[in-house]
N, CA, C and O of each residue as an XYZ file, in Angstrom:
736
protein
N      22.363     14.999     43.599
C      22.163     15.546     42.419
C      21.800     14.684     41.441
O      22.114     13.498     41.543
N      21.177     15.094     40.490
C      20.730     14.030     39.065
C      21.552     14.972     37.968
O      21.925     16.145     37.964
N      21.640     13.903     37.078
C      22.161     14.586     35.810
C      21.411     13.945     34.688
O      21.212     12.738     34.551
N      20.928     15.149     33.715
C      19.914     14.805     32.740
C      20.825     14.749     31.422
O      21.775     15.479     31.142
N      20.284     13.694     30.693
C      21.226     13.413     29.234
C      20.387     13.620     28.342
O      19.188     13.469     28.579
N      20.806     13.979     27.218
C      20.057     14.415     26.265
C      20.591     13.405     25.174
O      21.730     13.400     24.707
N      19.507     12.512     24.841
C      19.876     11.646     23.841
C      19.718     12.204     22.425
O      20.587     12.109     21.558
N      18.462     12.829     22.263
C      18.396     12.909     20.568
C      18.724     14.596     20.520
O      18.392     15.315     21.462
N      19.307     15.048     19.499
C      19.739     16.032     19.264
C      18.756     16.786     17.914
O      18.225     16.109     17.033
N      18.688     18.019     17.985
C      17.632     18.684     17.037
C      17.849     18.266     15.774
O      16.887     18.452     15.028
N      18.893     17.712     15.243
C      19.109     17.234     13.715
C      18.784     15.727     14.019
O      18.482     15.084     13.013
N      18.786     15.084     15.124
C      18.407     13.393     14.753
C      16.939     13.190     15.080
O      16.352     12.108     15.050
N      16.453     14.299     15.377
C      14.816     14.015     15.973
C      14.089     13.669     14.521
O      14.252     14.307     13.482
N      13.277     12.543     14.697
C      12.579     11.965     13.440
C      10.863     11.871     14.160
O      10.542     11.159     15.111
N      10.042     12.717     13.457
C       8.388     12.601     13.975
C       8.143     11.215     13.336
O       8.525     10.805     12.240
N       7.537     10.701     14.125
C       6.737      9.173     13.795
C       5.314      9.066     14.331
O       4.987      9.614     15.384
N       4.429      8.308     13.543
C       3.191      8.421     14.027
C       2.099      8.075     12.656
O       2.378      7.570     11.568
N       0.824      8.543     13.167
C      -0.152      8.344     12.241
C       0.130      9.292     10.944
O       0.620     10.413     11.083
N      -0.199      8.783      9.746
C      -0.202      9.833      8.628
C      -1.526      9.914      7.962
O      -1.919     10.919      7.371
N      -2.153      8.875      8.078
C      -3.443      8.896      7.111
C      -4.442      7.527      7.735
O      -4.014      6.377      7.839
N      -5.338      7.813      7.971
C      -6.687      6.651      8.525
C      -7.908      7.067      7.559
O      -8.514      8.138      7.594
N      -8.126      6.028      6.725
C      -9.297      5.763      5.967
C     -10.923      5.987      6.789
O     -11.284      5.133      7.599
N     -11.556      6.850      6.572
C     -12.821      6.752      7.159
C     -14.239      6.323      6.826
O     -15.221      6.283      7.566
N     -14.110      5.994      5.465
C     -15.170      5.437      4.979
C     -14.897      4.032      4.097
O     -13.744      3.872      3.697
N     -15.861      3.045      3.785
C     -15.342      2.270      2.736
C     -15.208      2.801      1.476
O     -15.842      3.779      1.078
N     -14.329      2.127      0.779
C     -14.196      2.498     -0.833
C     -15.150      2.268     -1.673
O     -16.124      1.629     -1.277
N     -15.108      2.584     -2.585
C     -16.166      2.339     -3.747
C     -15.874      0.996     -4.155
O     -14.726      0.737     -4.515
N     -16.897     -0.035     -4.147
C     -16.276     -1.514     -4.698
C     -16.490     -1.393     -6.271
O     -17.316     -0.891     -7.033
N     -15.164     -2.209     -6.361
C     -14.625     -2.324     -7.829
C     -15.214     -3.701     -8.202
O     -14.771     -4.751     -7.735
N     -16.248     -3.629     -9.079
C     -17.098     -4.503     -9.406
C     -17.281     -4.941    -11.019
O     -17.739     -4.259    -11.935
N     -16.904     -5.942    -11.040
C     -17.027     -6.332    -12.724
C     -16.282     -5.314    -14.049
O     -16.734     -5.072    -15.168
N     -15.103     -4.902    -13.463
C     -14.309     -4.156    -14.404
C     -13.162     -4.485    -14.619
O     -12.754     -5.321    -13.812
N     -12.403     -4.159    -15.429
C     -11.002     -4.799    -15.974
C     -10.174     -3.284    -15.876
O      -8.976     -3.183    -16.143
N     -10.915     -2.299    -15.507
C     -10.111     -0.949    -15.352
C      -9.681     -0.850    -13.986
O     -10.466     -1.110    -13.074
N      -8.312     -0.437    -13.739
C      -7.457     -0.179    -12.863
C      -8.116      0.850    -12.061
O      -8.329      1.943    -12.583
N      -8.626      0.522    -10.279
C      -9.141      1.238     -9.658
C      -8.649      1.495     -8.228
O      -8.196      0.552     -7.579
N      -8.708      2.546     -7.785
C      -7.957      2.964     -6.295
C      -8.965      1.573     -5.133
O      -9.951      0.850     -5.270
N      -8.295      1.763     -4.435
C      -8.964      0.995     -3.333
C      -8.993      1.940     -1.848
O      -9.392      1.614     -0.730
N      -8.527      2.953     -2.235
C      -8.512      4.145     -1.053
C      -9.405      5.161     -1.423
O      -9.471      5.737     -2.509
N     -10.493      5.423      0.179
C     -11.474      6.377      0.236
C     -10.963      7.341      0.915
O      -9.736      7.275      0.990
N     -11.554      8.415      1.559
C     -11.366      9.449      1.984
C     -11.059      9.237      3.433
O     -11.690      8.387      4.061
N     -10.208      9.895      3.950
C      -9.968      9.757      5.486
C      -9.197     11.290      5.900
O      -9.117     12.251      5.135
N      -8.755     11.238      7.072
C      -8.044     12.035      7.863
C      -6.329     11.696      7.654
O      -5.729     10.633      7.492
N      -5.816     13.275      7.749
C      -4.503     13.327      7.373
C      -4.151     13.212      5.913
O      -4.932     13.593      5.041
N      -3.071     12.730      5.671
C      -2.560     12.999      4.293
C      -1.809     11.608      3.715
O      -1.326     10.747      4.451
N      -1.812     11.572      2.387
C      -1.300     10.535      1.698
C       0.268     10.982      0.603
O       0.953     10.241     -0.103
N       0.397     12.642      0.908
C       1.050     13.150     -0.208
C       2.362     13.556      1.072
O       2.144     13.986      2.204
N       3.607     13.280      0.494
C       4.654     14.012      0.909
C       5.138     14.716      0.178
O       5.344     14.342     -0.976
N       5.576     16.317      0.719
C       5.945     17.471     -0.459
C       7.401     16.881     -0.982
O       7.975     15.942     -0.430
N       7.834     17.495     -1.983
C       9.145     17.508     -2.680
C      10.128     17.723     -1.889
O       9.974     18.643     -1.086
N      11.123     17.137     -1.870
C      12.150     17.192     -0.850
C      12.180     17.123      0.377
O      13.042     17.647      1.083
N      11.066     16.349      0.828
C      10.743     16.266      2.487
C      11.021     14.645      2.689
O      10.706     14.342      3.840
N      11.373     13.823      2.148
C      11.963     12.583      2.790
C      13.335     12.664      3.075
O      13.955     13.521      2.445
N      14.013     11.904      3.956
C      15.207     11.640      4.641
C      15.557     10.096      4.107
O      14.650      9.308      3.840
N      16.862      9.773      3.990
C      17.163      8.393      4.217
C      16.766      7.883      5.032
O      17.067      8.390      6.113
N      15.949      6.720      5.087
C      16.145      5.962      6.448
C      14.300      5.952      6.817
O      13.798      5.150      7.605
N      13.506      7.021      6.053
C      12.450      7.339      6.309
C      11.538      5.871      6.156
O      11.581      5.346      5.043
N      10.798      5.255      7.125
C      10.323      4.035      6.911
C       8.643      4.275      7.186
O       8.262      5.052      8.062
N       7.902      3.672      6.509
C       6.682      3.828      6.732
C       5.754      2.094      6.799
O       6.113      1.059      6.237
N       4.913      2.240      7.399
C       3.775      0.861      7.107
C       2.824      1.485      6.966
O       2.628      2.660      7.278
N       1.847      0.423      6.267
C       0.502      0.513      5.731
C      -0.182     -0.818      6.372
O       0.262     -1.848      6.881
N      -1.522     -0.281      6.091
C      -2.448     -2.091      6.702
C      -3.999     -1.393      6.200
O      -4.662     -0.430      6.584
N      -4.173     -2.510      5.069
C      -5.367     -2.193      4.579
C      -6.382     -3.254      4.291
O      -5.958     -4.209      3.640
N      -7.565     -3.273      4.628
C      -8.178     -4.575      4.978
C      -9.707     -4.218      4.447
O     -10.048     -3.037      4.524
N     -10.692     -5.237      3.885
C     -11.723     -5.207      3.469
C     -12.750     -6.654      2.743
O     -12.568     -7.805      3.138
N     -13.402     -6.432      2.067
C     -14.205     -7.434      1.871
C     -13.852     -7.759      0.472
O     -13.463     -6.819     -0.221
N     -13.936     -9.116     -0.137
C     -13.572     -9.483     -1.453
C     -14.882    -10.497     -1.957
O     -15.442    -10.917     -0.944
N     -15.484    -10.973     -3.111
C     -15.772    -11.951     -3.824
C     -15.269    -12.203     -4.898
O     -14.929    -11.253     -5.604
N     -15.079    -13.467     -5.325
C     -14.538    -13.754     -6.843
C     -15.124    -14.814     -7.063
O     -15.557    -15.498     -6.136
N     -15.243    -15.128     -8.228
C     -15.566    -16.395     -8.810
C     -14.338    -17.229     -8.900
O     -13.164    -16.859     -8.935
N     -14.763    -18.244     -8.925
C     -13.283    -19.499     -8.759
C     -12.489    -19.275    -10.388
O     -12.920    -19.184    -11.537
N     -11.216    -19.250     -9.799
C     -10.007    -19.156    -10.879
C     -10.271    -17.696    -11.947
O     -10.301    -17.731    -13.177
N     -10.424    -16.593    -11.168
C     -10.184    -15.099    -11.527
C      -9.065    -14.844    -11.189
O      -8.517    -15.424    -10.252
N      -8.520    -13.936    -11.883
C      -7.161    -13.275    -11.734
C      -7.123    -11.859    -11.492
O      -7.518    -11.203    -12.456
N      -6.754    -11.178    -10.458
C      -6.669     -9.991     -9.697
C      -4.951     -9.672     -9.539
O      -4.074    -10.534     -9.476
N      -4.778     -8.300     -9.500
C      -3.877     -7.495     -9.786
C      -3.692     -6.555     -8.324
O      -4.691     -5.901     -8.027
N      -2.646     -6.453     -7.511
C      -2.654     -5.368     -6.605
C      -1.508     -4.372     -6.956
O      -0.408     -4.811     -7.290
N      -1.783     -2.891     -6.875
C      -0.327     -2.404     -7.421
C      -0.585     -1.103     -6.102
O      -1.592     -0.611     -5.593
N       0.981     -0.894     -5.906
C       1.258      0.153     -4.920
C       1.867      0.947     -5.563
O       2.833      0.456     -6.146
N       1.602      2.720     -5.811
C       2.068      3.809     -6.613
C       2.208      5.143     -5.973
O       1.609      5.667     -5.033
N       2.844      5.408     -6.487
C       3.160      7.148     -6.191
C       2.813      7.820     -7.549
O       3.708      7.731     -8.390
N       1.766      8.427     -7.894
C       1.195      8.745     -9.057
C       1.321      7.711    -10.254
O       0.506      6.795    -10.360
N       2.197      7.853    -11.007
C       2.412      6.331    -12.251
C       3.422      5.912    -12.070
O       3.904      5.310    -13.030
N       4.229      5.992    -10.844
C       5.511      5.240    -10.293
C       5.138      4.324     -9.384
O       4.749      4.653     -8.263
N       5.239      2.842     -9.865
C       4.708      1.719     -9.386
C       6.056      1.627     -8.579
O       7.223      1.709     -8.961
N       5.458      1.410     -7.224
C       6.310      1.004     -5.879
C       6.045     -0.507     -5.636
O       7.005     -1.168     -5.241
N       5.094     -1.004     -5.787
C       4.934     -2.350     -5.811
C       3.769     -3.190     -6.347
O       2.628     -2.727     -6.361
N       4.127     -4.758     -6.910
C       3.027     -4.824     -7.907
C       3.162     -6.287     -7.632
O       4.243     -6.874     -7.692
N       1.638     -7.046     -7.225
C       1.495     -8.621     -6.813
C       1.531     -9.182     -8.419
O       1.635    -10.392     -8.625
N       1.454     -8.371     -9.356
C       1.017     -8.850    -10.786
C      -0.054     -9.971    -10.635
O      -0.573    -10.351     -9.586
N      -0.238    -10.342    -11.678
C      -1.777    -11.024    -11.828
C      -1.722    -12.651    -11.024
O      -0.861    -13.496    -11.267
N      -2.566    -12.771    -10.289
C      -2.665    -13.882     -9.406
C      -4.031    -14.342     -9.136
O      -4.995    -13.607     -8.925
N      -4.029    -15.776     -9.164
C      -5.268    -16.441     -9.378
C      -6.057    -16.626     -8.139
O      -5.338    -16.756     -7.148
N      -7.173    -16.668     -7.938
C      -7.866    -16.475     -6.787
C      -8.823    -17.744     -7.094
O      -9.152    -18.032     -8.245
N      -9.233    -18.467     -5.972
C     -10.075    -19.496     -5.434
C     -11.619    -18.664     -5.196
O     -11.509    -17.465     -4.939
N     -12.921    -19.189     -5.262
C     -13.731    -18.991     -5.028
C     -13.823    -18.306     -3.715
O     -13.349    -18.915     -2.756
N     -14.444    -16.945     -3.478
C     -14.603    -16.318     -2.525
C     -15.655    -15.418     -2.169
O     -15.515    -14.238     -2.491
N     -16.827    -15.825     -1.475
C     -17.739    -14.938     -1.203
C     -17.886    -13.959      0.068
O     -18.093    -14.416      1.192
N     -17.765    -12.595     -0.185
C     -17.967    -11.928      0.960
C     -17.084    -12.549      2.235
O     -17.471    -12.700      3.394
N     -15.547    -12.915      1.562
C     -14.504    -12.986      2.365
C     -13.515    -11.746      3.137
O     -13.281    -10.708      2.518
N     -13.094    -11.917      4.221
C     -12.103    -10.715      4.198
C     -10.791    -11.082      3.829
O     -10.254    -12.190      3.812
N     -10.238     -9.621      3.447
C      -8.895     -9.637      2.851
C      -7.963     -8.668      3.795
O      -8.463     -7.820      4.534
N      -6.700     -8.870      3.695
C      -5.594     -7.918      4.403
C      -4.508     -7.690      3.164
O      -4.215     -8.343      2.162
N      -4.056     -6.424      3.746
C      -2.901     -6.104      2.493
C      -1.986     -5.387      3.806
O      -2.336     -4.501      4.586
N      -0.742     -6.108      3.717
C       0.537     -5.353      4.665
C       1.506     -4.548      3.689
O       1.789     -4.949      2.560
N       1.894     -3.588      4.147
C       2.782     -3.092      3.389
C       4.273     -2.089      3.611
O       3.928     -0.964      3.971
N       5.119     -2.159      3.544
C       6.076     -1.384      4.334
C       7.163     -0.900      3.116
O       7.446     -1.518      2.089
N       7.571      0.150      3.486
C       8.567      0.984      2.540
C       9.507      1.730      3.338
O       9.214      2.281      4.399
N      10.737      1.732      2.754
C      11.848      2.620      3.251
C      12.563      3.046      2.142
O      12.961      2.360      1.200
N      12.739      4.671      2.401
C      13.674      5.441      1.714
C      15.190      5.038      1.695
O      15.811      5.003      2.757
N      15.846      4.709      0.402
C      17.342      4.016      0.490
C      17.951      5.366      0.089
O      18.868      5.630      0.868
N      17.777      6.332     -0.854
C      18.446      7.622     -1.436
C      17.475      8.584     -1.839
O      16.291      8.378     -2.106
N      18.060      9.579     -1.853
C      17.498     11.005     -2.167
C      17.697     11.369     -3.582
O      18.835     11.067     -3.941
N      17.029     11.879     -4.453
C      17.000     12.841     -5.499
C      16.197     12.376     -6.523
O      15.139     11.787     -6.300
N      16.773     12.676     -8.011
C      15.696     12.669     -9.021
C      15.640     10.999     -9.457
O      16.284     10.127     -8.874
N      14.718     10.767    -10.620
C      14.357      9.670    -10.818
C      15.845      9.032    -11.657
O      16.535      9.595    -12.508
N      15.994      7.698    -11.057
C      17.604      7.406    -11.100
C      18.815      7.322    -10.284
O      19.800      6.584    -10.248
N      18.340      8.461     -9.568
C      19.373      8.458     -8.275
C      18.397      8.087     -6.948
O      18.747      7.233     -6.134
N      17.199      8.794     -6.836
C      16.585      8.171     -5.869
C      15.842      6.629     -5.566
O      15.141      6.006     -6.363
N      16.211      6.229     -4.201
C      15.933      4.595     -4.297
C      15.025      4.702     -3.033
O      15.299      5.362     -2.031
N      13.305      3.556     -3.337
C      12.906      3.311     -2.457
C      12.541      1.590     -2.611
O      12.372      0.950     -3.649
N      12.490      1.113     -1.158
C      12.575     -0.401     -1.055
C      11.018     -0.524     -0.598
O      10.484      0.274      0.172
N      10.480     -1.456     -1.090
C       9.140     -1.619     -1.026
C       8.789     -3.444     -0.733
O       9.305     -4.414     -1.289
N       7.730     -3.398      0.344
C       7.506     -5.085      0.189
C       6.038     -5.250      0.933
O       5.754     -4.727      2.011
N       5.168     -6.078      0.145
C       4.109     -6.028      0.708
C       3.413     -7.590      0.803
O       4.016     -8.438      0.144
N       2.486     -7.950      1.382
C       1.438     -9.167      1.339
C       0.176     -9.001      1.094
O      -0.336     -8.210      1.887
N      -0.651     -9.495      0.193
C      -2.244     -9.571      0.129
C      -2.480    -11.177      0.572
O      -1.871    -12.170      0.173
N      -3.413    -11.092      1.392
C      -3.819    -12.402      1.779
C      -5.391    -12.282      1.946
O      -5.914    -11.269      2.408
N      -6.100    -13.395      1.534
C      -7.609    -13.210      1.724
C      -8.086    -15.008      2.123
O      -7.383    -16.017      2.092
N      -9.431    -14.850      2.453
C      -9.835    -16.506      3.083
C     -10.858    -16.972      1.383
O     -11.752    -16.295      0.875
N     -10.336    -18.212      0.915
C     -11.332    -18.290     -0.077
C     -12.505    -19.397      0.899
O     -12.517    -19.697      2.093
N     -13.370    -19.767     -0.211
C     -14.778    -20.470      0.636
C     -14.235    -21.889      0.818
O     -14.277    -22.363      1.954
N     -13.792    -22.524     -0.061
C     -13.392    -23.819      0.120
C     -13.117    -24.546      1.239
O     -13.687    -25.578      1.592
N     -11.965    -23.811      1.946
C     -11.455    -24.381      3.236
C     -11.316    -23.315      4.471
O     -10.859    -23.537      5.593
N     -11.762    -22.281      4.023
C     -11.478    -21.166      4.785
C      -9.896    -20.699      5.296
O      -9.639    -20.020      6.291
N      -8.910    -21.279      4.297
C      -7.642    -20.991      4.300
C      -7.311    -19.757      3.739
O      -7.968    -19.275      2.816
N      -6.190    -19.130      4.309
C      -5.550    -18.111      3.657
C      -4.672    -18.116      2.555
O      -3.669    -18.821      2.668
N      -4.846    -17.435      1.439
C      -4.043    -17.584      0.345
C      -3.648    -16.109     -0.032
O      -4.265    -15.161      0.453
N      -2.746    -15.964     -0.789
C      -2.463    -14.716     -1.537
C      -1.286    -14.700     -2.404
O      -0.879    -15.648     -3.076
N      -0.624    -13.166     -2.299
C       0.313    -12.920     -2.972
C       1.332    -12.094     -2.383
O       0.785    -11.146     -1.820
N       2.635    -12.054     -2.270
C       3.546    -10.936     -1.932
C       4.529    -10.724     -2.845
O       4.826    -11.665     -3.580
N       5.226     -9.449     -2.978
C       6.105     -8.826     -3.917
C       7.082     -7.985     -2.766
O       6.817     -7.580     -1.634
N       8.289     -7.921     -3.563
C       9.386     -7.356     -3.050
C       9.802     -6.537     -4.131
O       9.922     -7.075     -5.231
N      10.098     -5.038     -3.976
C      10.557     -4.482     -5.090
C      11.356     -3.160     -4.426
O      11.118     -2.600     -3.356
N      12.302     -2.882     -5.345
C      13.387     -1.713     -5.193
C      13.421     -0.955     -6.194
O      14.156     -1.255     -7.135
N      12.656      0.173     -6.231
C      12.663      1.029     -7.314
C      13.445      2.197     -7.363
O      13.179      3.196     -6.694
N      14.474      2.100     -8.191
C      15.821      3.225     -8.292
C      15.868      3.930     -9.605
O      16.798      4.687     -9.879
N      14.899      3.698    -10.404
C      15.154      3.886    -11.610
C      13.846      4.969    -11.794
O      14.123      5.792    -12.666
N      12.636      5.161    -11.262
C      11.617      5.862    -11.727
C      11.103      6.750    -10.335
O      10.641      7.878    -10.509
N      11.186      6.310     -9.278
C      11.168      7.122     -7.705
C      11.495      8.415     -7.945
O      12.253      8.557     -8.905
N      11.159      9.428     -7.366
C      11.910     10.790     -7.427
C      11.457     11.279     -6.156
O      10.351     10.951     -5.728
N      12.295     12.106     -5.465
C      11.930     12.516     -4.124
C      12.014     14.170     -4.154
O      11.843     14.893     -3.173
N      12.346     14.646     -5.631
C      12.469     15.948     -5.625
C      10.945     16.355     -6.044
O      10.747     17.564     -6.162
N      10.242     15.793     -6.195
C       8.897     16.131     -6.234
C       7.723     15.697     -5.388
O       7.978     14.845     -4.538
N       6.563     16.107     -5.468
C       5.517     15.429     -4.371
C       5.089     14.420     -4.768
O       4.837     14.328     -5.969
N       4.868     13.340     -3.907
C       4.680     11.669     -3.996
C       3.284     11.687     -3.299
O       3.153     12.202     -2.188
N       2.235     11.109     -3.978
C       1.230     10.647     -3.319
C       0.843      9.205     -3.510
O       0.809      8.650     -4.609
N       0.485      8.506     -2.087
C       0.393      6.838     -2.576
C      -0.918      6.630     -3.143
O      -1.747      7.535     -3.241
N      -1.066      5.703     -3.434
C      -2.198      4.982     -3.985
C      -1.930      3.660     -4.033
O      -0.904      3.135     -4.467
N      -3.211      2.958     -3.416
C      -3.402      1.553     -3.809
C      -4.425      1.095     -4.695
O      -5.585      1.352     -4.370
N      -4.231      0.508     -5.683
C      -5.090     -0.266     -7.059
C      -5.415     -1.594     -7.206
O      -4.554     -2.430     -6.931
N      -6.475     -1.932     -7.580
C      -6.522     -3.049     -7.920
C      -7.241     -3.160     -9.403
O      -7.896     -2.238     -9.890
N      -7.025     -4.380    -10.018
C      -7.345     -4.797    -11.316
C      -8.113     -6.020    -11.481
O      -7.567     -6.981    -10.940
N      -8.919     -6.210    -11.908
C      -9.582     -7.928    -12.230
C      -9.059     -7.966    -13.705
O      -8.943     -7.077    -14.548
N      -8.844     -9.015    -13.717
C      -8.483     -9.954    -15.149
C      -9.702     -9.955    -16.280
O      -9.507    -10.048    -17.492
N     -10.822     -9.849    -15.725
C     -12.005    -10.097    -16.540
C     -13.159     -9.233    -15.738
O     -13.023     -8.753    -14.612
N     -14.421     -9.141    -16.646
C     -15.153     -8.193    -15.962
C     -16.523     -8.861    -15.771
O     -17.579     -8.385    -16.188
N     -16.383    -10.124    -15.035
C     -17.280    -11.336    -14.157
C     -18.010    -10.323    -13.351
O     -17.197     -9.608    -12.766
N     -19.418     -9.951    -13.069
C     -20.307     -9.472    -12.003
C     -19.763     -9.713    -11.068
O     -19.429     -8.759    -10.365
N     -19.407    -11.163    -10.607
C     -19.495    -11.930     -9.638
C     -17.670    -11.814     -8.896
O     -17.262    -12.772     -8.240
N     -16.968    -10.861     -9.063
C     -15.840    -10.441     -8.897
C     -16.095     -8.817     -7.937
O     -16.715     -7.869     -8.420
N     -15.595     -8.810     -6.822
C     -16.064     -7.413     -6.133
C     -15.111     -7.335     -5.048
O     -14.865     -8.330     -4.366
N     -14.489     -6.072     -4.819
C     -13.852     -6.078     -3.759
C     -13.578     -4.227     -3.106
O     -13.421     -3.262     -3.854
N     -13.585     -4.192     -2.110
C     -13.766     -3.056     -1.249
C     -12.980     -2.862     -0.326
O     -12.807     -3.858      0.377
N     -12.297     -1.759      0.026
C     -11.771     -1.996      1.505
C     -12.572     -0.780      2.495
O     -12.997      0.316      2.131
N     -12.605     -1.426      3.915
C     -13.236     -0.853      5.029
C     -12.150     -0.095      6.026
O     -12.403      0.338      7.151
N     -10.982     -0.046      5.389
C      -9.615      0.308      6.525
C      -8.605      0.720      5.645
O      -8.643      0.192      4.534
N      -7.781      1.466      5.843
C      -6.311      1.743      5.320
C      -5.791      2.699      6.300
O      -6.317      3.811      6.352
N      -4.682      2.360      7.198
C      -3.984      3.058      7.990
C      -2.585      3.143      7.682
O      -1.971      2.077      7.699
N      -1.877      4.318      7.371
C      -0.752      4.686      7.138
C       0.259      5.368      8.307
O      -0.039      6.428      8.858
N       1.320      4.723      8.569
C       1.969      4.988      9.818
C       3.610      4.927      9.452
O       4.310      4.024      8.993
N       3.932      6.467      9.918
C       5.468      6.510      9.489
C       6.408      5.716     11.157
O       6.229      5.918     12.358
N       7.008      5.157     10.683
C       7.707      4.253     11.985
C       9.330      4.673     12.076
O       9.875      4.336     13.127
N       9.991      5.229     11.293
C      11.086      5.711     11.549
C      11.525      7.043     10.749
O      12.617      7.565     10.971
């Protein structure tokens, strides 16, 4: 006789898996100081409806593409939900890069639910790229806990933006791929 053990109850079941996959290159961000999205269209969704998050919901994102930068230019990568900042590399200086690959890894976990000032999300990210001089990987990372402006009672749409510090035409970045997955 065999015995079946039910490990998951209906209340503890969590759906995990792919949420969004970018299916085309983003528009190149070239020679501008305007904050611009790095995400293009795709399949799935980057929006979480109001009151849908649960404490512990965790996500990973992986984005990559091509970058060119003149030597000693500054760039900034931001991760947002609408105007709410979830992560920010701040301005950081790049070495010369000509059609080099870049990679952005993101992680998020919902810590508390509620309106702004109550809800909390912890985010971590790392941006790396290859520079021309040595093909060495360089980059910047961030770690942010937003428990002041993040709000789970409203719809949240993820965006990843880039901003150059100068309008030099030699500065160019675009994404080729972005995948967002729920892991818990």
